[in-house]
Backbone as numpy.savetxt, mean C-alpha at the origin, in Angstrom:
# Nx Ny Nz CAx CAy CAz Cx Cy Cz
-11.12 -5.02 25.93 -9.80 -5.46 25.45 -9.61 -5.11 23.98
-10.68 -5.37 23.17 -10.58 -5.07 21.74 -10.40 -3.59 21.51
-11.17 -2.74 22.24 -11.06 -1.29 22.05 -9.65 -0.81 22.37
-9.08 -1.32 23.48 -7.74 -0.90 23.86 -6.73 -1.33 22.81
-6.91 -2.53 22.28 -5.97 -3.02 21.27 -6.06 -2.20 19.99
-7.28 -1.84 19.62 -7.46 -1.04 18.41 -6.79 0.31 18.55
-6.95 0.95 19.72 -6.31 2.24 19.95 -4.80 2.10 19.88
-4.27 1.03 20.47 -2.83 0.80 20.42 -2.36 0.61 19.00
-3.16 -0.12 18.20 -2.77 -0.38 16.82 -2.73 0.91 16.02
-3.74 1.78 16.22 -3.77 3.04 15.50 -2.56 3.89 15.88
-2.27 3.97 17.17 -1.12 4.76 17.61 0.16 4.20 17.05
0.25 2.88 16.97 1.47 2.24 16.49 1.68 2.53 15.01
0.58 2.64 14.27 0.70 2.80 12.83 0.71 4.25 12.38
0.55 5.19 13.30 0.52 6.60 12.93 1.94 7.13 12.87
2.38 7.55 11.69 3.75 7.99 11.50 3.76 9.50 11.24
3.96 10.32 12.28 3.99 11.77 12.05 5.24 12.18 11.31
5.14 13.27 10.55 6.33 13.83 9.93 7.29 14.31 11.01
8.56 14.12 10.80 9.58 14.59 11.72 10.40 15.67 11.05
10.76 16.69 11.82 11.59 17.75 11.26 12.96 17.21 10.85
13.33 16.07 11.42 14.64 15.50 11.14 14.53 14.26 10.26
13.35 14.00 9.70 13.16 12.82 8.88 14.02 12.87 7.63
14.48 11.71 7.23 15.25 11.60 5.98 14.34 11.63 4.76
13.03 11.65 4.99 12.07 11.64 3.90 11.23 12.92 3.95
11.45 13.80 3.00 10.70 15.05 2.92 9.33 14.78 2.30
8.34 15.62 2.59 7.03 15.45 1.96 7.13 15.51 0.44
6.44 14.60 -0.23 6.44 14.58 -1.69 5.71 15.80 -2.24
6.03 16.17 -3.46 5.35 17.29 -4.12 3.87 16.97 -4.27
3.04 18.01 -4.18 1.59 17.86 -4.32 1.09 18.73 -5.46
0.09 18.22 -6.16 -0.54 19.00 -7.22 -1.63 19.85 -6.59
-1.34 21.12 -6.37 -2.32 22.03 -5.78 -3.02 22.79 -6.90
-3.97 22.13 -7.51 -4.69 22.73 -8.63 -5.39 21.64 -9.41
-5.87 21.97 -10.58 -6.58 21.01 -11.39 -5.60 20.15 -12.18
-6.13 19.08 -12.74 -5.28 18.16 -13.51 -4.76 18.79 -14.79
-5.29 19.95 -15.17 -4.78 20.61 -16.38 -3.34 21.06 -16.20
-2.87 21.12 -14.94 -1.50 21.56 -14.68 -0.50 20.41 -14.76
-0.96 19.18 -14.93 -0.07 18.03 -14.84 1.05 18.11 -15.86
0.75 18.48 -17.09 1.76 18.47 -18.15 2.89 19.46 -17.90
2.64 20.44 -17.05 3.69 21.42 -16.76 4.57 21.00 -15.59
4.27 19.85 -14.98 5.02 19.41 -13.81 6.24 18.59 -14.22
7.18 18.49 -13.31 8.37 17.65 -13.51 7.98 16.21 -13.21
7.81 15.42 -14.27 7.34 14.04 -14.11 8.46 13.07 -13.77
9.64 13.60 -13.48 10.73 12.74 -12.99 10.67 12.58 -11.48
9.73 13.30 -10.83 9.57 13.26 -9.38 8.18 12.72 -9.03
8.05 12.01 -7.90 6.72 11.58 -7.45 5.83 12.79 -7.18
4.54 12.64 -7.44 3.58 13.73 -7.24 2.33 13.19 -6.57
1.93 13.80 -5.45 0.67 13.47 -4.80 -0.45 14.24 -5.50
-1.56 13.55 -5.76 -2.70 14.14 -6.48 -3.91 14.11 -5.55
-4.06 15.12 -4.68 -5.11 15.09 -3.67 -6.51 15.21 -4.27
-7.41 14.32 -3.82 -8.84 14.40 -4.11 -9.16 14.39 -5.60
-8.29 13.82 -6.40 -8.52 13.81 -7.84 -9.28 12.57 -8.31
-9.53 11.61 -7.40 -10.13 10.35 -7.82 -11.33 9.97 -6.95
-11.98 10.97 -6.38 -13.10 10.71 -5.47 -14.32 10.15 -6.21
-14.35 10.28 -7.53 -15.51 9.83 -8.30 -15.37 8.40 -8.81
-14.28 7.71 -8.48 -14.15 6.31 -8.90 -15.31 5.51 -8.29
-16.12 4.83 -9.10 -17.33 4.16 -8.59 -17.08 3.16 -7.47
-15.93 2.49 -7.46 -15.66 1.47 -6.44 -15.72 2.05 -5.03
-15.39 3.32 -4.88 -15.37 3.92 -3.53 -16.75 3.85 -2.89
-17.78 4.19 -3.63 -19.14 4.17 -3.09 -19.82 2.83 -3.25
-19.45 2.07 -4.29 -20.11 0.79 -4.53 -19.59 -0.33 -3.64
-18.32 -0.27 -3.28 -17.71 -1.35 -2.51 -17.66 -1.08 -1.01
-17.77 0.19 -0.63 -17.54 0.57 0.77 -18.63 1.51 1.27
-18.76 1.56 2.58 -19.69 2.49 3.20 -19.00 3.14 4.40
-19.21 4.45 4.63 -18.59 5.09 5.80 -18.99 4.39 7.09
-18.01 4.19 7.97 -18.27 3.48 9.23 -18.86 4.38 10.29
-18.74 5.71 10.09 -19.39 6.63 11.01 -18.54 7.10 12.16
-17.27 6.62 12.27 -16.41 7.11 13.35 -15.15 7.70 12.76
-14.79 8.92 13.14 -13.58 9.54 12.59 -12.33 8.83 13.08
-11.35 8.75 12.20 -10.08 8.11 12.54 -8.96 8.88 11.89
-8.00 9.33 12.70 -6.87 10.08 12.14 -7.34 11.22 11.25
-8.37 11.95 11.70 -8.91 13.10 10.97 -9.54 12.72 9.64
-9.90 11.47 9.48 -10.54 11.04 8.24 -11.79 10.24 8.56
-12.35 9.59 7.56 -13.55 8.79 7.74 -13.21 7.33 7.50
-13.59 6.48 8.45 -13.38 5.04 8.30 -14.43 4.48 7.34
-14.07 3.39 6.69 -15.00 2.71 5.80 -15.04 1.22 6.13
-16.20 0.63 5.90 -16.36 -0.81 5.99 -16.80 -1.34 4.63
-16.65 -2.64 4.45 -17.05 -3.26 3.19 -18.56 -3.29 3.03
-19.03 -3.15 1.81 -20.41 -3.47 1.48 -20.44 -4.94 1.06
-20.53 -5.81 2.05 -20.45 -7.24 1.75 -21.62 -7.71 0.89
-22.75 -7.02 0.96 -23.89 -7.41 0.13 -23.57 -7.21 -1.35
-22.71 -6.24 -1.65 -22.33 -5.95 -3.04 -21.20 -6.87 -3.49
-20.11 -6.87 -2.74 -18.96 -7.69 -3.13 -19.22 -9.17 -2.92
-20.10 -9.50 -1.97 -20.37 -10.90 -1.67 -21.03 -11.65 -2.81
-21.57 -10.95 -3.78 -22.15 -11.62 -4.95 -21.11 -12.41 -5.71
-19.85 -12.02 -5.52 -18.74 -12.71 -6.21 -17.86 -13.44 -5.20
-18.48 -13.93 -4.14 -17.73 -14.58 -3.07 -16.96 -15.80 -3.51
-17.40 -16.48 -4.55 -16.71 -17.70 -5.00 -15.53 -17.41 -5.92
-15.34 -16.15 -6.28 -14.23 -15.78 -7.17 -12.89 -16.09 -6.50
-12.01 -16.82 -7.18 -10.69 -17.10 -6.64 -9.78 -15.90 -6.87
-9.12 -15.46 -5.81 -8.26 -14.27 -5.87 -6.92 -14.58 -5.19
-5.86 -13.82 -5.54 -4.56 -14.02 -4.90 -4.51 -13.33 -3.53
-4.25 -14.10 -2.50 -4.20 -13.56 -1.14 -2.84 -13.84 -0.51
-2.40 -12.91 0.32 -1.24 -13.14 1.17 -1.76 -13.47 2.56
-1.39 -14.66 3.04 -1.82 -15.10 4.37 -0.65 -14.96 5.34
-0.87 -14.23 6.42 0.15 -14.03 7.44 -0.40 -14.41 8.80
0.35 -15.23 9.52 0.00 -15.55 10.91 1.10 -15.01 11.80
0.71 -14.28 12.84 1.67 -13.62 13.72 1.90 -14.42 14.99
3.10 -14.24 15.56 3.33 -14.71 16.92 2.55 -13.82 17.88
2.56 -14.16 19.15 1.83 -13.37 20.15 2.42 -11.98 20.28
1.64 -11.06 20.85 2.09 -9.68 21.04 3.36 -9.59 21.87
3.59 -10.60 22.71 4.77 -10.55 23.58 6.06 -10.51 22.78
6.00 -11.01 21.53 7.20 -11.04 20.72 7.38 -9.81 19.85
6.53 -8.82 20.03 6.59 -7.63 19.18 7.82 -6.79 19.52
8.44 -6.23 18.48 9.60 -5.34 18.64 9.25 -4.01 18.00
9.30 -2.91 18.79 8.94 -1.59 18.29 7.55 -1.60 17.67
6.63 -2.36 18.29 5.27 -2.41 17.79 5.08 -3.30 16.59
6.14 -3.96 16.13 6.05 -4.81 14.94 6.03 -6.27 15.37
4.98 -6.97 15.03 4.85 -8.36 15.41 5.78 -9.25 14.58
6.13 -10.39 15.17 6.94 -11.37 14.46 6.04 -12.25 13.62
6.41 -12.45 12.37 5.63 -13.29 11.48 6.02 -14.75 11.68
5.03 -15.58 12.01 5.28 -17.00 12.18 5.09 -17.75 10.87
4.13 -17.31 10.06 3.83 -17.97 8.79 3.48 -16.94 7.74
4.00 -17.11 6.54 3.60 -16.28 5.40 3.44 -17.17 4.19
2.30 -17.06 3.51 2.04 -17.85 2.31 1.27 -17.01 1.30
1.55 -17.24 0.02 0.73 -16.69 -1.06 -0.21 -17.79 -1.51
-1.51 -17.52 -1.47 -2.50 -18.55 -1.77 -3.55 -18.02 -2.74
-4.28 -18.93 -3.35 -5.47 -18.61 -4.12 -6.66 -19.07 -3.28
-7.60 -18.18 -3.03 -8.73 -18.52 -2.17 -9.95 -17.72 -2.60
-11.15 -18.15 -2.20 -12.37 -17.41 -2.56 -12.37 -16.00 -1.96
-12.92 -15.07 -2.70 -13.04 -13.69 -2.22 -13.80 -13.63 -0.90
-14.75 -14.54 -0.71 -15.55 -14.54 0.52 -14.68 -14.68 1.77
-13.56 -15.40 1.65 -12.66 -15.56 2.79 -12.06 -14.22 3.21
-11.66 -13.42 2.22 -11.12 -12.09 2.51 -12.18 -11.19 3.11
-13.38 -11.21 2.55 -14.46 -10.35 3.05 -14.78 -10.66 4.50
-14.81 -11.95 4.84 -15.08 -12.34 6.23 -13.97 -11.88 7.15
-12.73 -11.99 6.68 -11.60 -11.60 7.52 -11.60 -10.10 7.80
-11.81 -9.28 6.77 -11.78 -7.83 6.97 -12.86 -7.39 7.94
-13.97 -8.11 7.96 -15.09 -7.75 8.84 -14.97 -8.38 10.23
-13.94 -9.20 10.45 -13.80 -9.92 11.71 -12.97 -9.12 12.72
-12.79 -9.70 13.90 -11.98 -9.09 14.96 -10.78 -9.96 15.30
-10.35 -10.77 14.34 -9.21 -11.66 14.55 -7.93 -10.96 14.13
-7.07 -10.63 15.11 -5.82 -9.93 14.82 -4.60 -10.85 14.87
-4.83 -12.14 15.07 -3.71 -13.08 15.13 -3.23 -13.49 13.74
-4.05 -13.23 12.74 -3.68 -13.57 11.38 -4.23 -12.50 10.43
-3.75 -12.55 9.21 -4.12 -11.49 8.27 -4.23 -12.06 6.86
-5.22 -11.56 6.14 -5.37 -11.86 4.72 -5.33 -10.55 3.97
-4.58 -10.53 2.88 -4.42 -9.30 2.10 -4.53 -9.63 0.63
-5.46 -8.97 -0.04 -5.58 -9.10 -1.49 -4.47 -8.28 -2.12
-3.48 -8.94 -2.71 -2.28 -8.26 -3.18 -2.08 -8.48 -4.67
-1.99 -7.38 -5.38 -1.71 -7.38 -6.82 -2.66 -8.30 -7.58
-3.94 -8.13 -7.31 -4.98 -8.85 -8.05 -5.30 -8.06 -9.32
-5.10 -8.67 -10.47 -5.31 -7.97 -11.74 -6.76 -7.50 -11.87
-6.94 -6.25 -12.19 -8.29 -5.73 -12.42 -8.95 -6.46 -13.59
-8.15 -6.86 -14.57 -8.68 -7.58 -15.73 -9.25 -8.95 -15.35
-8.86 -9.49 -14.20 -9.36 -10.80 -13.77 -10.65 -10.70 -12.97
-11.10 -9.49 -12.69 -12.33 -9.30 -11.93 -13.55 -9.47 -12.83
-14.72 -9.81 -12.28 -15.95 -9.83 -13.06 -16.21 -8.47 -13.69
-16.95 -8.46 -14.79 -17.12 -7.24 -15.58 -17.72 -6.09 -14.78
-18.65 -6.38 -13.85 -19.25 -5.27 -13.09 -18.25 -4.65 -12.12
-17.34 -5.46 -11.56 -16.32 -4.91 -10.68 -15.26 -4.17 -11.48
-14.96 -4.66 -12.68 -14.05 -3.91 -13.56 -14.61 -2.54 -13.89
-15.93 -2.49 -14.12 -16.56 -1.21 -14.44 -16.47 -0.22 -13.29
-16.34 -0.73 -12.06 -16.19 0.14 -10.89 -14.79 0.74 -10.79
-13.86 0.23 -11.60 -12.46 0.70 -11.56 -12.00 1.10 -12.96
-12.63 2.11 -13.55 -12.24 2.54 -14.89 -10.83 3.12 -14.89
-10.12 2.94 -15.99 -8.78 3.50 -16.11 -8.85 5.02 -16.06
-8.13 5.67 -15.14 -8.18 7.14 -15.05 -7.69 7.80 -16.34
-8.43 8.81 -16.78 -8.02 9.53 -17.99 -6.70 10.24 -17.83
-6.30 10.50 -16.59 -5.04 11.19 -16.33 -3.85 10.46 -16.93
-3.96 9.15 -17.09 -2.83 8.37 -17.60 -2.41 8.84 -18.99
-3.37 9.31 -19.77 -3.02 9.81 -21.11 -2.21 11.09 -21.04
-2.29 11.81 -19.91 -1.48 13.02 -19.72 -0.09 12.68 -19.20
-0.01 11.61 -18.42 1.27 11.23 -17.82 2.14 10.42 -18.77
1.53 9.77 -19.74 2.27 8.94 -20.69 1.51 8.84 -22.00
1.73 7.75 -22.71 1.05 7.54 -23.99 -0.34 6.94 -23.82
-0.66 6.57 -22.58 -1.96 5.96 -22.33 -1.98 4.47 -22.54
-0.82 3.86 -22.72 -0.70 2.42 -22.94 -0.60 1.73 -21.58
-1.64 0.99 -21.19 -1.66 0.33 -19.89 -0.86 -0.97 -19.95
0.13 -1.08 -19.07 0.96 -2.29 -19.00 0.27 -3.35 -18.15
-0.27 -2.95 -17.01 -0.99 -3.85 -16.10 -1.71 -3.00 -15.06
-2.65 -3.61 -14.36 -3.37 -2.90 -13.30 -3.71 -3.88 -12.19
-3.84 -3.36 -10.97 -4.06 -4.24 -9.82 -4.95 -3.57 -8.78
-5.56 -4.42 -7.95 -6.31 -3.97 -6.79 -5.65 -4.56 -5.55
-5.62 -3.78 -4.47 -5.02 -4.19 -3.20 -6.03 -3.92 -2.09
-6.32 -4.91 -1.25 -7.36 -4.67 -0.25 -7.12 -5.54 0.99
-7.31 -4.94 2.16 -7.17 -5.67 3.41 -7.49 -4.78 4.58
-6.97 -5.17 5.73 -7.16 -4.40 6.96 -5.78 -4.16 7.56
-5.45 -2.92 7.91 -4.13 -2.64 8.47 -3.85 -3.47 9.73
-2.56 -3.70 10.00 -1.39 -3.20 9.27 -1.03 -4.10 8.09
-0.83 -3.52 6.93 -0.29 -4.25 5.79 0.93 -3.48 5.30
1.84 -4.18 4.65 3.04 -3.51 4.16 3.54 -4.19 2.90
4.16 -3.40 2.05 4.84 -3.89 0.86 6.29 -3.45 0.96
7.25 -4.39 0.93 8.65 -4.02 1.12 9.19 -3.16 -0.01
10.36 -2.59 0.22 11.04 -1.75 -0.76 11.23 -2.51 -2.07
10.79 -1.90 -3.16 10.90 -2.51 -4.49 10.78 -1.41 -5.53
10.95 -1.77 -6.79 10.71 -0.83 -7.88 9.87 -1.52 -8.94
9.18 -0.72 -9.75 8.29 -1.24 -10.78 8.93 -1.11 -12.16
8.51 -1.94 -13.11 9.09 -1.88 -14.46 8.57 -0.73 -15.31
7.53 -0.05 -14.83 6.91 1.04 -15.58 6.45 2.14 -14.63
6.18 3.35 -15.15 5.55 4.37 -14.30 4.25 3.84 -13.70
3.86 4.38 -12.57 2.75 3.83 -11.80 1.84 4.95 -11.32
0.54 4.82 -11.58 -0.45 5.70 -10.97 -1.15 4.90 -9.88
-0.92 5.29 -8.63 -1.43 4.57 -7.46 -2.57 5.40 -6.86
-3.74 4.80 -6.72 -4.93 5.51 -6.25 -5.45 4.85 -4.98
-5.63 5.65 -3.93 -6.18 5.14 -2.68 -7.70 5.25 -2.75
-8.39 4.13 -2.54 -9.84 4.11 -2.58 -10.43 4.47 -1.22
-10.06 3.72 -0.18 -10.48 4.03 1.19 -9.32 3.73 2.14
-9.37 4.35 3.32 -8.29 4.18 4.28 -7.10 5.06 3.93
-6.00 4.85 4.65 -4.82 5.68 4.44 -3.58 4.81 4.26
-2.66 5.31 3.45 -1.37 4.65 3.26 -0.26 5.70 3.31
0.92 5.22 3.73 2.13 6.02 3.70 3.10 5.33 2.76
3.63 6.08 1.81 4.58 5.54 0.84 5.88 6.31 0.93
6.98 5.61 1.14 8.30 6.23 1.13 9.00 5.83 -0.15
9.56 6.85 -0.83 10.13 6.65 -2.16 11.59 7.09 -2.19
12.41 6.30 -2.89 13.85 6.53 -2.97 14.23 6.63 -4.45
15.10 7.58 -4.77 15.53 7.78 -6.16 16.17 6.50 -6.72
16.09 6.32 -8.05 16.54 5.07 -8.67 17.96 4.64 -8.30
18.95 5.53 -8.43 20.33 5.13 -8.17 20.55 4.82 -6.69
19.98 5.65 -5.81 20.16 5.40 -4.39 19.46 4.11 -3.98
18.28 3.88 -4.54 17.54 2.66 -4.22 18.30 1.41 -4.64
18.90 1.45 -5.82 19.69 0.32 -6.29 20.88 0.07 -5.38
21.56 1.16 -5.00 22.72 1.04 -4.11 22.30 0.48 -2.76
21.19 0.97 -2.24 20.68 0.52 -0.96 20.34 -0.96 -1.00
19.64 -1.36 -2.01 19.23 -2.76 -2.17 20.45 -3.67 -2.28
21.44 -3.26 -3.08 22.64 -4.08 -3.26 23.42 -4.22 -1.96
23.50 -3.15 -1.17 24.23 -3.22 0.10 23.53 -4.17 1.08
22.21 -4.09 1.15 21.48 -4.99 2.02 21.63 -6.43 1.57
21.56 -6.64 0.28 21.69 -7.99 -0.27 23.07 -8.57 0.06
24.11 -7.74 -0.07 25.46 -8.19 0.24 25.61 -8.51 1.72
25.06 -7.65 2.58 25.16 -7.88 4.02 24.50 -9.19 4.43
23.41 -9.54 3.74 22.69 -10.75 4.10 23.21 -11.98 3.36
24.15 -11.76 2.42 24.75 -12.88 1.71 23.84 -13.53 0.70
22.90 -12.74 0.14 21.97 -13.27 -0.85 22.26 -12.67 -2.22
22.15 -13.50 -3.25 22.28 -12.97 -4.61 21.03 -12.19 -4.99
19.88 -12.63 -4.47 18.61 -11.96 -4.77 17.74 -11.99 -3.52
16.84 -11.03 -3.42 15.80 -11.04 -2.40 14.48 -10.87 -3.14
13.72 -11.94 -3.21 12.50 -11.87 -3.99 11.37 -12.61 -3.28
10.15 -12.30 -3.71 8.98 -13.03 -3.27 8.86 -13.14 -1.77
8.60 -14.37 -1.30 8.34 -14.59 0.11 9.55 -14.32 0.99
10.77 -14.37 0.42 11.96 -14.05 1.21 11.89 -12.63 1.77
11.24 -11.72 1.02 11.17 -10.33 1.43 10.09 -10.08 2.48
9.28 -11.11 2.76 8.13 -10.92 3.63 8.30 -11.53 5.02
9.38 -12.27 5.23 9.56 -12.93 6.52 11.00 -12.80 6.99
11.20 -13.02 8.30 12.54 -13.14 8.85 13.41 -11.91 8.72
14.72 -12.16 8.65 15.71 -11.10 8.66 15.57 -10.19 7.45
15.25 -10.76 6.28 15.10 -9.95 5.07 14.00 -8.91 5.26
12.87 -9.35 5.75 11.75 -8.42 5.98 12.14 -7.34 6.97
12.75 -7.74 8.09 13.09 -6.79 9.14 14.09 -5.74 8.66
15.11 -6.17 7.92 16.11 -5.20 7.46 15.54 -4.26 6.41
14.75 -4.78 5.48 14.13 -3.92 4.49 13.21 -2.90 5.16
12.49 -3.35 6.17 11.60 -2.45 6.90 12.38 -1.38 7.64
13.39 -1.81 8.40 14.10 -0.88 9.28 14.87 0.17 8.50
15.48 -0.21 7.38 16.30 0.75 6.65 15.44 1.85 6.03
14.16 1.56 5.79 13.26 2.56 5.21 12.52 3.34 6.29
12.01 2.64 7.31 11.09 3.28 8.24 11.73 3.77 9.52
12.91 3.27 9.87 13.62 3.80 11.03 14.36 5.07 10.65
14.49 5.98 11.60 15.15 7.26 11.32 16.66 7.19 11.50
17.16 6.05 11.96 18.60 5.89 12.16 19.16 4.89 11.17
20.48 4.92 11.00 21.13 3.95 10.14 20.97 2.54 10.71
20.90 1.57 9.82 20.82 0.17 10.20 22.03 -0.54 9.63
22.96 -0.91 10.50 24.21 -1.54 10.06 24.92 -0.71 8.99
24.93 0.61 9.23 25.63 1.49 8.30 24.87 1.83 7.04
23.63 1.39 6.94 22.82 1.63 5.74 21.62 2.50 6.12
21.35 3.52 5.34 20.17 4.35 5.57 19.58 4.78 4.24
18.30 5.08 4.25 17.61 5.51 3.04 17.12 6.94 3.22
16.98 7.65 2.13 16.39 8.99 2.16 15.64 9.20 0.86
14.69 10.11 0.89 13.89 10.36 -0.30 12.70 11.23 0.03
11.52 10.84 -0.46 10.31 11.60 -0.21 9.24 10.66 0.34
8.29 11.26 1.05 7.21 10.50 1.66 5.87 11.06 1.20
4.96 10.17 0.83 3.61 10.56 0.43 2.61 9.94 1.39
1.65 10.75 1.81 0.55 10.27 2.65 -0.73 10.48 1.86
-1.44 9.39 1.62 -2.65 9.49 0.80 -3.82 8.81 1.51
-5.01 9.33 1.22 -6.24 8.76 1.76 -7.25 8.64 0.64
-8.46 8.19 0.98 -9.46 7.92 -0.03 -9.66 9.05 -1.03
-9.57 8.73 -2.31 -9.74 9.72 -3.37 -8.46 10.37 -3.83
-7.35 10.12 -3.10 -6.05 10.68 -3.49 -5.32 9.72 -4.43
-4.37 10.28 -5.17 -3.52 9.46 -6.03 -2.06 9.81 -5.83
-1.20 8.95 -6.33 0.24 9.19 -6.28 0.85 8.73 -7.60
1.54 9.64 -8.27 2.29 9.29 -9.47 3.69 8.87 -9.06
4.08 7.64 -9.44 5.41 7.12 -9.13 6.18 6.97 -10.43
7.23 7.76 -10.64 7.99 7.68 -11.90 8.69 6.33 -12.03
9.01 5.99 -13.26 9.73 4.74 -13.54 11.05 4.71 -12.77
11.33 3.58 -12.14 12.63 3.38 -11.50 12.71 3.78 -10.05
11.73 4.55 -9.54 11.78 4.96 -8.13 11.44 3.76 -7.25
12.30 3.51 -6.26 12.05 2.45 -5.28 11.04 2.97 -4.26
10.18 2.09 -3.77 9.18 2.54 -2.82 8.73 1.40 -1.90
8.36 1.78 -0.69 7.80 0.87 0.31 6.48 1.46 0.78
5.51 0.59 1.09 4.15 1.05 1.38 3.67 0.45 2.71
3.02 1.27 3.53 2.38 0.79 4.75 0.98 1.39 4.86
0.03 0.55 5.25 -1.31 1.05 5.54 -1.39 1.43 7.01
-2.25 2.38 7.33 -2.44 2.81 8.71 -3.93 2.85 9.02
-4.25 2.74 10.31 -5.65 2.73 10.72 -6.06 1.35 11.19
-7.36 1.09 11.18 -7.85 -0.20 11.66 -9.04 -0.72 10.87
-9.53 0.03 9.89 -10.69 -0.39 9.11 -10.25 -0.80 7.70
-11.23 -1.01 6.84 -10.94 -1.45 5.48 -9.99 -0.47 4.79
-9.06 -1.03 4.03 -8.07 -0.23 3.32 -7.92 -0.82 1.93
-8.08 0.01 0.91 -8.03 -0.50 -0.46 -7.40 0.51 -1.40
-6.68 -0.01 -2.38 -6.01 0.82 -3.39 -6.12 0.13 -4.73
-5.94 0.91 -5.78 -5.82 0.38 -7.13 -4.65 1.07 -7.80
-4.03 0.39 -8.74 -2.95 1.06 -9.46 -2.90 0.61 -10.90
-2.32 1.48 -11.72 -2.17 1.23 -13.14 -0.72 1.50 -13.53
-0.04 0.48 -14.06 1.29 0.68 -14.63 1.11 1.00 -16.11
1.82 1.97 -16.59 1.56 2.43 -17.95 2.84 2.84 -18.65
2.73 3.09 -19.94 3.86 3.57 -20.73 3.46 4.85 -21.42
């Protein structure tokens, strides 16, 4: 039963490029990082295999030994991370309704909460086979980690090429797919690095994203859509559908570029670009990012 469910989950989360997709593949840096300064930094840029040497990739994870989606799965090194099991971290807790309530492969969320809990709870969950609920380490400041874990996530030198090198904030994201972050924009340029697993990011230009967000907000009769409102119910479903469905939703549609990244890849997100993120696969999935000026 578990094997069949895992296969179904992988198939459900695999989003192939479509010739008719409203999201074209994002630009890729096909060369060394010395070419970055000559690129148009007003557009998102995928940076393939430029971050494979980040220590956290080998220190926190180990290859699981089975290929998935043409890549390598990873599991947690609980003996390494478990040393800090008592560390309190910000987690998103989601409990799903039964599979019978799923629409287009998307389960209905029965409960969503942002909590502070020991890291050991997340480690146990990622290693478990419980698919009725989910824990996701979301936007945990790298500065709040113990010094040895901070050392595993050094600030990429590339940031000095993309900006002035002034770090505004940094975060770590970790869980087990499916995880998603709704359409939003950041206050600063963003260097997003995938440590293990795969993610798909759809990005919308600043003006179009603002227009899209305002139209959805008006349709739902809300002055604002923030925090937990964006993670449950009608707000979550509409934000998801307008980005990930290929058809208009109540007369609203999004278009832009799509980036697919896996372990060791990075994505430069310019200031003001709206973006939504989904993880794919079934094993450990982790990312880090740095907002900078």
